[in-house]
Structures are given as C-alpha cells and as structure tokens.
C-alpha positions in Angstrom: -139.5 -57.8 -108.3 -141.6 -57.6 -105.2 -142.1 -53.8 -105.3 -144.5 -53.0 -108.1 -144.9 -49.3 -107.4 -144.3 -47.1 -110.4 -141.4 -44.6 -110.1 -141.1 -41.8 -112.6 -138.2 -39.5 -113.6 -138.3 -35.7 -113.4 -140.2 -35.6 -116.7 -142.9 -38.0 -115.6 -141.5 -41.0 -117.6 -142.0 -44.3 -115.9 -138.6 -45.8 -114.8 -137.9 -49.4 -115.8 -137.2 -51.1 -112.5 -134.7 -53.4 -114.1 -132.3 -50.7 -115.3 -133.4 -47.8 -113.1 -134.0 -45.3 -116.0 -136.8 -44.5 -118.4 -137.0 -46.3 -121.7 -138.0 -44.3 -124.8 -139.2 -44.6 -128.3 -135.6 -44.9 -129.6 -133.9 -46.9 -126.9 -136.8 -49.2 -126.1 -134.9 -52.2 -124.8 -131.5 -54.0 -124.7 -131.9 -54.7 -128.5 -131.8 -51.0 -129.3 -129.0 -50.5 -126.8 -126.9 -53.1 -128.6 -127.7 -51.3 -131.9 -126.5 -48.1 -130.3 -123.2 -49.8 -129.3 -122.7 -51.3 -132.8 -123.2 -47.8 -134.3 -120.7 -46.3 -131.8 -118.2 -49.0 -132.7 -118.5 -48.1 -136.4 -118.0 -44.4 -135.6 -115.0 -45.1 -133.4 -113.5 -47.4 -136.1 -114.0 -44.7 -138.8 -112.3 -42.1 -136.6 -109.3 -44.4 -136.0 -109.0 -45.3 -139.7 -109.0 -41.6 -140.6 -107.1 -40.0 -137.7 -105.2 -42.9 -136.1 -105.7 -44.7 -132.7 -104.4 -41.6 -130.8 -107.4 -39.7 -131.9 -109.6 -41.4 -129.3 -109.5 -40.9 -125.5 -111.3 -43.4 -123.3 -113.4 -41.7 -120.6 -115.3 -44.8 -119.4 -112.8 -45.5 -116.6 -112.1 -48.9 -118.3 -108.8 -49.1 -120.2 -109.6 -52.6 -121.5 -106.1 -53.3 -122.6 -104.7 -56.9 -122.6 -101.5 -56.8 -120.5 -99.8 -60.0 -121.4 -96.3 -60.5 -122.9 -95.2 -62.5 -126.0 -93.9 -65.3 -123.7 -97.3 -65.6 -122.0 -99.0 -66.6 -125.3 -97.6 -70.1 -125.3 -97.4 -70.6 -121.5 -100.1 -69.2 -119.2 -102.5 -68.3 -122.0 -102.5 -71.9 -123.3 -105.9 -73.4 -122.5 -105.0 -76.8 -121.3 -101.8 -76.4 -119.3 -101.8 -72.6 -118.7 -104.1 -72.6 -115.6 -101.8 -74.9 -113.8 -98.9 -72.5 -114.4 -100.6 -69.3 -113.3 -103.0 -70.6 -110.5 -100.7 -70.1 -107.5 -99.5 -66.7 -108.7 -103.1 -65.6 -109.4 -104.4 -66.7 -106.1 -101.5 -65.0 -104.2 -101.8 -61.7 -105.9 -105.6 -61.6 -105.9 -105.8 -62.4 -102.1 -103.2 -59.8 -101.4 -105.2 -57.3 -103.5 -108.5 -58.2 -101.8 -107.3 -58.8 -98.2 -107.9 -62.5 -98.1 -106.6 -65.2 -95.8 -104.1 -67.9 -97.0 -107.0 -70.4 -96.8 -109.2 -68.4 -99.2 -109.9 -69.3 -102.8 -109.9 -67.3 -106.1 -111.6 -67.8 -109.4 -112.0 -65.6 -112.5 -115.3 -65.0 -114.4 -115.5 -63.5 -117.9 -117.2 -60.4 -116.4 -117.9 -59.1 -113.0 -121.5 -59.1 -114.0 -121.2 -62.8 -114.8 -119.8 -63.4 -111.4 -122.7 -61.5 -109.7 -125.2 -63.5 -111.6 -123.4 -66.8 -111.0 -123.3 -66.0 -107.3 -127.0 -65.3 -107.1 -127.8 -68.5 -109.0 -125.5 -70.6 -106.8 -126.3 -69.1 -103.4 -129.9 -67.6 -103.4 -131.4 -70.9 -102.4 -134.8 -70.1 -103.8 -135.2 -67.2 -101.3 -135.5 -63.5 -101.6 -132.1 -61.7 -102.2 -131.5 -58.6 -100.2 -129.4 -56.0 -101.9 -127.8 -53.1 -99.9 -126.6 -50.0 -101.8 -125.1 -46.7 -100.7 -127.5 -43.8 -100.1 -128.5 -42.2 -103.4 -127.3 -45.2 -105.4 -128.5 -48.7 -106.3 -127.1 -52.0 -107.2 -125.8 -53.0 -110.6 -128.4 -54.2 -113.1 -126.8 -57.7 -113.0 -128.2 -58.1 -109.5 -131.7 -57.5 -110.8 -131.2 -59.8 -113.7 -129.5 -62.5 -111.6 -132.5 -62.6 -109.3 -134.9 -62.8 -112.3 -132.9 -65.7 -113.7 -132.9 -67.4 -110.3 -136.6 -67.0 -110.0 -136.4 -65.1 -106.7 -137.4 -61.7 -105.5 -135.0 -58.9 -104.9 -135.4 -56.4 -102.0 -133.1 -53.4 -102.2 -132.4 -51.1 -99.3 -130.1 -48.1 -99.1 -127.6 -47.4 -96.3 -129.7 -44.5 -95.0 -132.8 -46.7 -94.9 -134.1 -49.5 -92.7 -131.8 -52.2 -94.2 -132.0 -54.2 -90.9 -135.7 -54.6 -91.3 -135.3 -55.6 -95.0 -132.9 -58.4 -93.9 -135.0 -59.5 -90.9 -138.2 -59.7 -92.9 -136.7 -61.5 -95.9 -134.6 -64.0 -94.0 -132.4 -64.3 -97.1 -129.8 -66.9 -97.9 -127.8 -64.2 -99.7 -127.2 -60.5 -99.1 -125.5 -58.5 -101.8 -123.7 -55.4 -100.7 -122.6 -52.8 -103.3 -119.9 -50.8 -101.7 -119.3 -48.4 -104.6 -121.8 -48.0 -107.4 -121.2 -47.4 -111.1 -122.0 -43.8 -110.3 -119.5 -43.9 -107.5 -121.8 -43.5 -104.5 -119.9 -45.1 -101.6 -120.8 -47.0 -98.5 -118.7 -46.3 -95.3 -116.8 -49.3 -94.2 -118.5 -49.2 -90.8 -121.9 -49.7 -92.5 -120.7 -52.6 -94.6 -119.4 -54.3 -91.5 -122.7 -53.7 -89.7 -124.6 -55.1 -92.7 -122.3 -58.1 -92.8 -122.6 -58.9 -89.1 -126.4 -58.5 -89.2 -126.8 -60.7 -92.3 -124.6 -63.4 -90.7 -126.8 -63.2 -87.6 -129.8 -64.4 -89.7 -127.7 -67.1 -91.4 -127.2 -65.4 -94.7 -124.0 -65.4 -96.8 -122.7 -61.9 -97.7 -121.3 -61.0 -101.1 -119.6 -57.7 -101.8 -119.8 -56.1 -105.3 -116.4 -54.4 -105.2 -116.0 -53.8 -108.9 -114.8 -50.3 -108.1 -114.7 -50.4 -104.3 -111.8 -52.9 -103.9 -109.4 -50.0 -104.8 -111.4 -46.8 -104.5 -112.1 -47.3 -100.8 -108.6 -48.3 -99.6 -106.6 -46.1 -101.9 -108.7 -42.9 -102.0 -110.4 -43.1 -98.6 -108.2 -45.2 -96.4 -110.7 -48.1 -96.1 -110.2 -51.7 -95.4 -109.3 -54.3 -98.1 -112.4 -56.1 -99.3 -112.3 -59.3 -97.4 -111.3 -57.6 -94.2 -114.8 -56.3 -94.1 -116.0 -59.8 -93.0 -118.0 -60.9 -96.1 -118.0 -64.5 -97.4 -116.9 -63.5 -100.9 -116.2 -60.5 -103.0 -115.7 -59.6 -106.7 -113.8 -56.9 -108.4 -113.4 -55.9 -112.0 -110.0 -56.2 -113.6 -110.4 -53.1 -115.8 -111.6 -50.5 -113.4 -110.2 -48.0 -110.9 -106.5 -48.5 -111.6 -106.6 -51.9 -113.3 -105.9 -52.0 -117.0 -107.9 -55.0 -118.2 -108.9 -57.3 -119.7 -112.5 -57.2 -118.8 -113.1 -59.9 -116.2 -114.3 -60.5 -112.7 -111.9 -61.7 -110.0 -113.9 -63.4 -107.2 -112.4 -64.4 -103.9 -113.5 -65.7 -100.5 -114.4 -68.8 -98.6 -113.3 -71.9 -100.5 -116.6 -73.7 -100.3 -118.5 -70.6 -101.5 -116.1 -69.7 -104.3 -116.2 -73.4 -105.5 -120.0 -73.2 -105.7 -119.9 -70.0 -107.7 -117.1 -71.2 -110.0 -119.0 -74.4 -110.8 -122.2 -72.5 -111.6 -120.2 -70.0 -113.8 -118.6 -72.9 -115.6 -121.9 -74.6 -116.2 -123.2 -71.4 -117.9 -120.1 -70.5 -119.9 -119.3 -67.6 -117.6 -115.8 -68.8 -116.5 -112.8 -66.8 -117.4 -110.8 -69.0 -119.8 -107.0 -69.2 -119.6 -106.1 -66.1 -121.7 -108.6 -63.9 -119.7 -107.4 -65.2 -116.3 -103.8 -64.7 -117.3 -104.5 -61.1 -118.3 -106.2 -60.5 -115.0 -103.1 -61.8 -113.3 -100.9 -59.4 -115.2 -103.3 -56.5 -114.5 -103.3 -57.2 -110.7 -99.5 -57.5 -110.7 -99.1 -54.2 -112.5 -101.5 -52.3 -110.1 -100.1 -49.3 -108.2 -102.0 -47.0 -105.9 -100.2 -44.1 -107.4 -101.7 -44.8 -110.8 -105.2 -44.7 -109.4 -104.5 -41.5 -107.5 -103.3 -39.9 -110.8 -106.5 -41.0 -112.5 -108.6 -39.5 -109.8 -106.6 -36.2 -109.8 -107.1 -35.9 -113.6 -110.8 -36.5 -113.2 -111.1 -33.8 -110.6 -109.5 -31.2 -112.9 -112.1 -32.0 -115.5 -114.9 -31.7 -112.9 -113.6 -28.3 -111.7 -113.5 -27.0 -115.3 -116.9 -28.4 -116.2 -118.4 -26.9 -113.0 -117.0 -23.5 -114.0 -118.8 -23.8 -117.4 -122.1 -25.4 -116.5 -122.5 -24.7 -112.8 -122.2 -26.6 -109.5 -125.9 -27.4 -109.5 -125.5 -29.6 -112.6 -122.1 -31.1 -112.2 -121.5 -33.6 -109.5 -117.9 -34.5 -108.5 -117.2 -38.2 -108.1 -113.9 -39.8 -107.1 -112.9 -40.3 -110.7 -114.4 -37.3 -112.5 -117.5 -35.3 -113.2 -121.1 -36.7 -113.6 -124.2 -35.0 -114.9 -127.4 -36.8 -114.3 -129.3 -37.9 -117.4 -132.4 -35.8 -116.4 -130.2 -32.7 -116.1 -128.7 -33.3 -119.6 -132.1 -33.5 -121.2 -133.4 -30.5 -119.2 -130.4 -28.4 -120.3 -130.8 -29.5 -123.9 -134.5 -28.6 -123.8 -133.7 -25.2 -122.4 -131.3 -24.6 -125.3 -133.8 -25.9 -127.8 -136.1 -22.9 -127.1 -139.2 -25.0 -127.0 -138.6 -27.0 -130.2 -138.8 -30.3 -128.4 -140.5 -33.7 -129.0 -141.9 -34.6 -125.5 -141.4 -38.4 -126.2 -137.6 -38.1 -126.0 -136.3 -39.5 -122.7 -133.1 -38.7 -120.8 -131.1 -41.8 -121.8 -131.7 -40.8 -125.4 -130.3 -37.3 -124.8 -127.2 -38.7 -123.2 -126.7 -41.3 -125.9 -126.9 -38.6 -128.5 -124.5 -36.4 -126.6 -122.1 -39.4 -126.3 -122.1 -40.2 -130.0 -121.4 -36.5 -130.9 -118.5 -36.4 -128.4 -117.1 -39.5 -129.9 -117.6 -38.6 -133.6 -116.5 -35.0 -133.4 -114.0 -35.0 -130.5 -112.8 -38.6 -129.9 -114.2 -38.6 -126.4 -115.4 -42.2 -125.8 -117.9 -42.6 -122.9 -120.2 -45.3 -121.5 -123.0 -43.4 -123.3 -121.9 -45.0 -126.5 -120.0 -48.0 -125.4 -121.7 -49.1 -122.2 -123.5 -52.5 -122.1 -127.3 -52.6 -122.1 -128.7 -51.6 -118.7 -125.6 -49.7 -117.7 -125.8 -46.2 -116.1 -126.9 -43.5 -118.6 -125.7 -40.3 -116.9 -122.9 -38.5 -118.5 -119.7 -39.5 -116.7 -116.1 -38.5 -117.7 -113.7 -40.9 -116.0 -110.4 -40.5 -117.8 -108.0 -43.3 -118.4 -104.2 -42.9 -118.7 -103.5 -40.4 -121.5 -107.1 -39.8 -122.5 -107.1 -36.1 -121.7 -104.0 -35.4 -123.8 -105.4 -37.4 -126.7 -108.4 -35.2 -127.0 -106.7 -31.9 -126.6 -106.7 -31.2 -122.9 -109.2 -30.3 -120.2 -110.4 -27.0 -121.8 -111.1 -28.9 -125.1 -113.2 -31.5 -123.2 -115.3 -28.8 -121.6 -115.8 -26.9 -124.8 -116.8 -30.2 -126.6 -119.5 -30.9 -124.0 -120.8 -27.3 -124.3 -120.9 -27.4 -128.1 -122.5 -30.8 -128.3 -125.2 -30.0 -125.8 -126.2 -27.4 -128.3 -126.2 -29.9 -131.1 -128.4 -32.3 -129.1 -130.8 -29.4 -128.5 -131.1 -29.0 -132.3 -132.2 -32.7 -132.6 -134.8 -32.6 -129.9 -137.6 -31.6 -132.3 -137.0 -34.5 -134.6 -137.2 -38.1 -133.3 -136.2 -39.5 -136.7 -132.9 -37.5 -136.8 -132.1 -38.3 -133.2 -132.7 -42.0 -133.9 -130.4 -42.0 -136.9 -127.7 -40.2 -134.8 -127.9 -42.8 -132.0 -128.6 -46.0 -133.9 -127.0 -45.2 -137.3 -128.4 -45.1 -140.8 -129.1 -48.8 -141.0 -131.5 -48.9 -138.0 
C-alpha cells in the first residue's frame, strides 16, 4: 500500500496493514488462522456429536443455511439448465432488494469477498483504488487483497476525513465505498451520495460494499435501497443481516459493469455456480424486514446485559449486538491475570482463545473461531434465529463471557498452552 507508516495497537504491537490488527507468535499469518478454524470445526463437531445440533448457537450473524427445496435439486440447482430456469426470478428479486432499475443486471459470486476482488481486478484499470469507509471503521480485507492482486495502490479515507482530496489526488478509475463495516460502523446515506457524485465527477466508477448495508440501512435506519444511492454497482452477502444463506455475493448494477465483473469472476473460478445462485434466490425470496428487526432486538438485549456486567466503557452496542474491541479483551484478561502475563500475546490471540472456550464449553459460536483469515477479531455477539435459546438465554451468555475471560487470563502466562487451546493438539 502507498502509506508505509507503522501503526500500533494499544499495547505497542505493530498492526498489519493488510488485516488491520497485530499478528502474534501464535496467529502469525493466514496459515495459522486456518489452523485455528480447523481446530474450531473439530471442537464444534465434537460438541454436536455429544450433545446434538441444538447445543450450538450461531453468533456470527451468518446463519449459513441452504434454503432450497427437494424440487429445486433437479431443476434450478442443475448445473447446465438450472441457470436458464432461475435467471429471470433471480434478477427480479435481487433488483427489487437492491433498488435497481429494470435495465440493470445481476450476477452471483461464490462470496461477497470474491465479488469485491473481481470488481477491483476488472475495473481498477491499473490506477490507485480509493476506498471510503465510515468514521472509526475501515474497508474489508478483500479490498486490500484485491488491490494487491491487481498490482495497484489503495488509498483509504474515512467519512470524517478529507475523502474529496483523496479522490482528487488519485484520479481513480474505481472508488469502493463501504457503507457498513463488519464491525457495523455506518455511513450516512448523504455522505455516500456525496462520495458517489464526486467520484463520478472525476470519471471514476463507484462500487458499494453493501454486505450488511443493503438491509441494515433501509430496515433499521430508514435509508435508501443500495442502487438508489447512485453507484454503478453494489454487492450484498446472502447470509448476513436477515438473509439465511448460502454464503455468496449478489452483485447488481449497470449491465456493462456487471458483465465485466462477472467475466473476471468466471475466469478466476469465483462465479456462483447453479446451486449457490439458486440458494441465493431462495434466500432473497424469503427475506422479511421483520426478521431482521427481531435479530437486532435480540442482539440489543445481549448488549444491555453485557454492559451491566462489564461496563459501558468496554461494551459497544452495534445494530446487531454487543462488541468488545480485541485490545479491551486482552487488557481485561491481563488485569484478571494479576501480572502473570506473557507480553508477546497479542489481542487477536486473546479473542481467539475466548472464542474457542465459549464454543467448547457453552456452544456459543463466534467469528473468533469460525471467521476467515483476515476477518475482524473483536468479540462480537450477533445472534441468529434461535441462537440465544440454544445456549440457555441471555443471562447464560453473559455468565459464559465472564467465566471464560477468567479462563483466558489463566492462560496468559503460558504461550504453549494458549497455542494448544487456539490451534489444537496437532499444531
């Protein structure tokens, strides 16, 4: 990236600019993060085999179900003919969901991250990509990685900064706007429209990362549907914020721009094949604003209860539930450790350890165990469907967090034991 200055976390650890958190001696790279995920999958599988599938509640905000019927398997899920059967319905429901015009186009990628990377590869044009994020947040790691793959610089500006100067100086072919981050910081629609107009004024195309925003903004904040904000194209995730899965990215916008991204995605094996696209169709068809509002209300109940236990200074309320920053998790665990701390342990390792304990001992599944490499590492509790009931209710969740913070504290003096906890015995 063009900005080479070193940024550190609250403990003085250098933050990796690619992922926006500090790497440690245990979670050194994406390789170790995948080992963490494999270990968590084993732990989750063991719990299900012992206690049944109802023993795990998903608090990632991603249900990841596969909402297709038996009749779909031999029709719209069939690889050769299926796309011709679902194409019109998918286009219609996606454009309705995203506020598109009848002339707009739709395609499905196998992940929203894949769609972001394919968009950068297709549209960056060898020039610096400007990324605009909400104040206090930053763009998804796939924006950083997409720019690296395209061989272009990325300049990121926040909504409360001088984003106009960033666009004017870079003269980009592509501006990426993150309306709602993974940590649920949110751009006001007015700012998004201003960014879009300014970017178009210098000849750039505008791409909205609306993985969460496509539903959070309109349903919870009365905002405009995605494509009503004036961008050239937008993408949303079919298993976030009221959509039930499968994991995929639904991309829509100007036909010529969508065609370029779809072609690049297909070249690189990022396209959503018939079963995935069919699942995205069924997910969009099943969406109700009421379901999202219910998710949000449940998350707020957890946030209130966790605030009462740990304090408002530590717990931040987001639209979908509470969040505790990874630095605060480590600081709290250090305090409870009473000085028996290995100073090499970094915040992402503390939250990974907390995540595996919550999963193993309480069935609380979070992104701290099941997130992909480079995903946010703060503790976030975004309940899906009946997740709270599955793990014993709100009070049980808060008690579990409290208890396992103490357990993490007990591991902070021993890197080897913490590594085994996070990565498993085989690491």
